C-alpha positions as CSV (number, residue, x, y, z in Angstrom):
1,X,11.3,14.9,19.4
2,X,12.2,15.6,15.8
3,X,9.4,17.9,14.4
4,X,10.2,16.3,10.5
5,X,9.2,12.7,11.9
6,X,5.9,11.5,10.8
7,X,4.6,9.1,12.3
8,X,1.3,6.2,10.5
9,X,-1.9,6.5,12.7
10,X,-4.4,4.5,11.4
11,X,-4.6,3.2,8.0
12,X,-7.6,1.8,6.0
13,X,-7.4,-0.5,3.3
14,X,-9.3,-0.1,0.8
15,X,-11.8,-3.1,-0.8
16,X,-10.4,-2.7,-4.9
17,X,-7.9,-4.9,-5.2
18,X,-5.2,-5.2,-8.3
19,X,-4.0,-7.8,-9.2
20,X,-1.0,-8.6,-12.1
21,X,1.8,-11.9,-12.3
22,X,5.4,-10.2,-12.7
23,X,6.7,-11.4,-15.6
24,X,10.1,-12.2,-15.1
25,X,9.1,-14.6,-11.9
26,X,6.2,-15.5,-12.6
27,X,5.0,-14.5,-9.3
28,X,1.6,-13.3,-8.4
29,X,0.7,-10.0,-6.4
30,X,-2.0,-7.9,-5.1
31,X,-1.7,-4.2,-5.3
32,X,-4.4,-2.4,-2.3
33,X,-4.5,0.3,-2.0
34,X,-4.6,2.4,1.8
35,X,-5.9,5.1,3.4
36,X,-2.7,6.3,6.1
37,X,-3.5,8.8,8.4
38,X,0.1,10.5,9.0
39,X,0.4,12.2,12.7
40,X,3.1,14.6,13.9
41,X,3.7,14.9,17.4
42,X,4.5,18.7,18.8
43,X,6.5,18.8,21.6
44,X,4.7,21.9,22.6
45,X,2.1,20.6,25.4
46,X,-0.4,23.6,24.4
47,X,-0.5,22.7,20.8
48,X,-2.5,19.6,19.2
49,X,-1.0,17.2,17.2
50,X,-0.8,17.5,13.7
51,X,-2.4,15.3,11.6
52,X,-3.3,14.3,7.6
53,X,-4.5,11.5,5.5
54,X,-2.3,9.9,2.7
55,X,-3.2,7.7,0.0
56,X,-0.4,4.8,-0.5
57,X,-0.7,1.3,-1.9
58,X,1.1,-1.5,-0.6
59,X,1.7,-5.0,-1.9
60,X,1.3,-8.1,-1.2
61,X,3.2,-11.7,-3.0
62,X,1.4,-14.8,-3.1
63,X,3.7,-17.4,-1.9
64,X,1.8,-20.8,-3.5
65,X,3.7,-23.6,-1.6
66,X,2.1,-21.9,2.1
67,X,-1.3,-20.9,0.0
68,X,-0.8,-17.6,2.0
69,X,-0.3,-13.6,0.9
70,X,1.6,-11.1,2.9
71,X,2.5,-8.1,2.6
72,X,6.3,-6.5,1.1
73,X,8.3,-4.0,2.1
74,X,7.3,-1.7,-1.2
75,X,5.2,1.2,-0.5
76,X,4.1,3.4,-3.1
77,X,3.2,6.7,-1.5
78,X,0.5,9.1,-3.9
79,X,-0.1,5.7,-6.5
80,X,-3.1,4.3,-7.1
81,X,-2.8,0.8,-7.5
82,X,-3.9,1.7,-11.1
83,X,-0.7,3.6,-11.6
84,X,1.3,1.6,-9.8
85,X,1.3,-1.0,-12.5
86,X,1.2,1.3,-15.0
87,X,4.0,2.6,-14.1
88,X,5.7,-1.1,-14.2
89,X,3.6,-2.3,-16.7
90,X,6.6,-4.1,-18.3
91,X,7.9,-6.1,-14.8
92,X,3.8,-6.7,-14.8
93,X,1.2,-9.1,-16.3
94,X,-2.3,-7.7,-15.1
95,X,-4.6,-10.6,-14.0
96,X,-8.0,-8.7,-12.4
97,X,-9.6,-6.4,-10.0
98,X,-10.8,-8.2,-7.2
99,X,-14.6,-6.2,-5.8
100,X,-14.0,-7.7,-2.6
101,X,-11.3,-7.1,-0.2
102,X,-10.2,-10.5,-0.5
103,X,-6.4,-10.5,1.4
C-alpha cells in the first residue's frame, strides 16, 4: 500500500453555511464547512493507523428545476467558507449566512 495515501474516514458537516450567487451565471451556491478525519493506513501489522483532522469547505449548487441542492466536485482545503468567498469575490455575490443546517 502507498504510504503517502490519505483516506477520508469521517466527515462532520458544520452548521454555519454561507450562500452566494455566481455573478456571471446567476447560480446559487452554498459553502459548507466540513471537518474531515483523514486516515493513512500503515502497512505494518503492529503499527496503528495515523489520523488527523482537516478543515475543508465543500460547495453545493442549487438546481431550480428540481428544487434540490447537489454537491459539486469542488473542495477547498484549509479554507473556511468566508475565506473561499473572499478569494472569489469578483465571481460571487454574497447572499446570506444560514445558522442552521439547510442541506
